[in-house]
C-alpha positions in Angstrom: -25.9 8.0 12.5 -23.9 6.7 15.5 -20.1 7.0 15.3 -18.6 4.1 13.3 -15.0 2.9 13.8 -12.5 0.7 11.8 -8.9 0.4 11.2 -6.8 1.2 8.1 -3.9 -1.4 7.6 -0.7 -0.4 5.7 0.5 -2.5 2.7 3.8 -3.6 1.4 4.5 -4.3 -2.4 5.8 -7.9 -2.1 6.9 -7.4 -5.8 6.5 -4.6 -8.2 7.1 -4.8 -11.9 6.8 -1.5 -13.9 6.2 -0.9 -17.4 6.3 2.1 -19.8 4.3 5.4 -19.2 0.8 5.0 -20.6 -1.2 7.5 -22.6 -2.9 8.7 -19.5 0.4 9.5 -17.9 0.5 6.6 -15.5 2.7 3.5 -15.8 1.7 -0.1 -16.4 2.4 -2.2 -13.4 2.0 -5.8 -12.1 2.4 -5.7 -8.2 1.7 -8.0 -5.4 0.0 -6.2 -2.5 -0.1 -7.6 1.1 -1.5 -5.9 4.2 0.5 -5.6 7.4 -0.5 -5.0 11.0 0.5 -1.4 11.0 -2.7 0.5 11.2 -4.4 3.9 11.4 -7.8 4.4 13.2 -10.6 5.9 11.3 -13.8 7.2 13.0 -16.8 8.6 11.1 -20.1 10.1 12.2 -22.8 12.5 10.7 -21.9 16.1 10.5 -23.2 19.5 9.4 -20.6 19.4 6.6 -17.4 17.5 5.8 -14.6 17.7 8.2 -11.6 15.5 8.5 -9.6 16.0 11.9 -6.7 14.3 13.7 -4.6 14.3 10.5 -5.2 16.6 7.4 -5.6 14.1 4.6 -6.8 15.4 1.4 -7.5 12.1 -0.1 -9.9 11.2 2.4 -12.0 14.4 1.8 -11.8 13.8 -1.8 -12.9 10.2 -1.5 -16.0 11.4 0.5 -17.0 13.9 -1.8 -16.8 11.6 -4.7 -19.0 9.1 -2.9 -21.6 11.8 -2.1 -21.6 12.8 -5.7 -22.1 9.3 -6.9 -24.8 8.7 -4.2 -26.7 11.9 -4.8 -26.3 13.1 -1.2 -24.7 16.0 0.7 -21.3 15.1 1.9 -22.0 15.6 5.7 -19.6 13.5 7.8 -17.0 14.2 10.5 -14.0 11.9 10.2 -11.2 11.6 12.7 -7.9 9.7 11.8 -5.4 8.5 14.2 -2.2 8.0 12.5 0.4 5.2 13.1 1.3 4.6 9.4 4.1 7.0 8.5 3.0 9.6 5.8 4.6 9.2 2.1 6.6 6.2 2.9 5.3 3.9 0.1 3.0 1.9 2.7 -0.2 3.3 1.3 -1.5 5.0 4.4 -3.5 7.6 2.8 -5.1 5.2 0.4 -6.0 2.9 3.3 -7.6 5.8 5.2 -9.6 6.8 2.2 -10.9 3.1 1.6 -11.9 2.9 5.3 -13.7 6.2 5.3 -15.4 5.2 2.0 -16.6 1.8 3.7 -17.9 3.5 6.7 -19.8 6.3 4.9 -21.3 4.1 2.2 -22.6 1.8 5.0 -24.4 4.6 6.5 -26.0 5.8 3.3 -29.9 5.2 3.0 -29.0 3.3 -0.2 -25.4 2.1 -0.1 -23.5 1.9 -3.4 -23.1 -1.7 -4.7 -19.4 -3.0 -4.3 -18.9 -2.5 -8.0 -19.9 1.2 -7.9 -17.9 1.9 -4.5 -14.9 0.3 -6.3 -15.4 2.7 -9.3 -15.3 5.7 -6.9 -12.4 4.3 -5.1 -10.4 3.9 -8.4 -11.1 7.4 -9.4 -9.6 8.7 -6.1 -6.3 6.8 -6.2 -4.8 3.7 -7.9 -4.1 1.9 -4.5 -7.6 2.7 -3.0 -9.6 -0.1 -4.4 -7.2 -2.6 -3.0 -8.0 -1.5 0.6 -11.7 -2.0 0.2 -11.7 -5.8 0.6 -9.6 -8.1 2.6 -6.7 -10.4 1.3 -3.6 -10.1 -0.6 -4.1 -9.2 -4.4 -2.3 -9.1 -7.6 -2.8 -5.5 -9.0 -2.4 -4.9 -12.8 -3.0 -2.0 -15.2 -2.4 1.2 -13.4 -3.0 -0.7 -10.2 -6.8 -1.0 -10.1 -7.4 -4.3 -11.9 -7.1 -6.8 -8.8 -7.0 -10.5 -8.5 -7.2 -12.3 -5.2 -4.2 -14.3 -4.0 -3.8 -17.0 -1.6 -0.4 -16.3 -0.1 1.3 -17.6 2.9 0.9 -15.5 6.1 3.2 -17.1 8.5 6.3 -14.8 8.7 7.0 -11.5 10.3 7.7 -8.1 8.6 10.3 -5.7 9.6 9.6 -2.2 8.2 12.5 0.3 8.1 12.1 3.8 7.5 15.3 5.8 7.1 15.6 9.0 9.0 18.1 10.6 6.8 16.6 9.6 3.4 14.0 12.2 2.3 10.8 11.1 0.5 10.6 12.2 -3.2 7.1 12.3 -4.6 5.8 9.2 -6.3 5.8 10.9 -9.6 9.3 11.9 -9.2 10.4 8.4 -8.3 8.7 7.2 -11.6 10.2 10.0 -13.7 13.7 8.8 -12.4 12.8 5.2 -13.2 12.2 6.5 -16.9 15.4 8.4 -16.9 17.3 5.2 -15.9 15.8 3.4 -18.7 13.1 1.4 -17.1 10.1 0.0 -18.8 11.2 -2.0 -21.8 10.7 -5.8 -21.6 7.7 -5.3 -19.2 5.6 -8.2 -20.6 8.4 -10.6 -20.4 9.2 -9.5 -16.8 5.5 -9.5 -15.8 5.2 -13.2 -17.1 8.2 -14.0 -14.9 6.4 -12.6 -11.9 3.2 -14.6 -12.6 5.1 -17.8 -13.2 6.8 -17.3 -9.9 3.6 -16.4 -8.0 1.9 -19.4 -9.2 4.5 -21.6 -7.4 4.5 -19.8 -4.1 3.5 -22.1 -1.3 5.7 -21.1 1.8 7.1 -17.7 2.9 10.6 -19.0 1.7 9.0 -19.1 -1.8 8.4 -15.3 -1.8 12.2 -14.8 -2.1 12.1 -15.9 -5.8 9.7 -13.1 -6.7 11.4 -10.4 -8.8 12.6 -7.2 -7.0 10.8 -3.8 -7.1 11.7 -2.1 -10.2 11.4 1.3 -8.5 14.0 0.4 -5.9 17.0 2.1 -7.6 15.0 5.3 -8.4 13.8 5.5 -4.8 17.3 5.5 -3.3 16.4 3.0 -0.6 17.8 0.0 -2.3 20.9 -0.1 0.0 18.6 -0.5 3.0 16.8 -3.4 1.6 20.3 -5.0 1.0 21.1 -4.4 4.8 17.9 -6.2 5.8 19.1 -9.3 3.6 22.4 -9.2 5.4 20.4 -9.2 8.7 18.8 -12.4 7.6 15.6 -11.6 5.7 14.2 -14.3 3.4 13.2 -11.4 1.2 13.9 -7.7 1.5 12.8 -4.8 -0.8 11.6 -1.2 -1.1 7.8 -0.9 -0.7 6.2 1.1 -3.6 8.0 4.1 -4.5 9.7 4.1 -1.0 11.4 5.3 1.1 10.2 2.5 3.3 11.8 -1.0 3.0 10.8 -4.2 4.4 12.3 -7.5 5.2 10.3 -10.8 5.6 11.6 -13.2 8.5 10.7 -16.6 9.4 10.3 -16.0 13.0 9.4 -13.0 15.4 12.7 -13.5 17.3 14.8 -13.1 14.0 12.7 -10.2 13.0 13.1 -8.4 16.3 16.9 -9.1 16.4 17.2 -7.7 12.8 15.1 -4.7 13.6 17.3 -3.6 16.5 20.4 -3.1 14.0 18.5 -0.2 12.4 17.0 1.6 15.4 19.6 4.4 15.6 19.3 5.3 12.0 15.6 4.5 11.2 12.0 4.2 12.5 11.5 0.5 12.8 8.3 -1.7 13.1 8.0 -5.4 13.6 4.7 -6.7 12.6 2.9 -9.8 11.1 0.9 -9.8 7.7 -2.8 -9.4 8.2 -5.4 -10.8 5.8 
């Protein structure tokens, strides 16, 4: 096979409602996922065995081994990852890379897996991975793998702020702190509120009415989201389990102006959403 290339776009959680811990140890969630134009580059070609270079990402290797097992082939691919998405920031970079590698490797198989089988492989690798297999914003439910396409406005700008002095806890640790803080009860009511608000979204300004990220306090990044709101964001919140926060702005000019306020204390990106 010749070398194949694609990009892997990061995501933000435009809303995240979290319920109690399930019997499988995961939490029930309802979250709105939106890609943004902050992307890794993924290249794949045939190899003597499986090798991932450029950035050592175990989830990519795990995804490709699972694909090979499902397809009944030997995992013989060389993958190179060019990283732009910050690692362990709540932006889904590892899951996006894994999904991109799965798409490229599956397309190169003599008998590619069906979309349904590929999605099942992706779900076994990680809860966010299936979202990145197909374009468009989505509502993710269950543990994150039950996806419903959404038609959301895309005419706004996103400022991503990654605080330099805020260390990233593991996602598991953030969820454990959420439990310690008493999160989880009333999930069905809060989820119904999310769905009701989501049904009325027509413009970027409507996104402001979506409920806040239930993990914001547990992540420790909530004050940074508040600063983005002070800077003029129509909506600001923590993405996933953090520590990255985002602000949505009505224009690129306003977004860039707000982003400059954080440059000394954080890494900042100003990007549009992407489908």
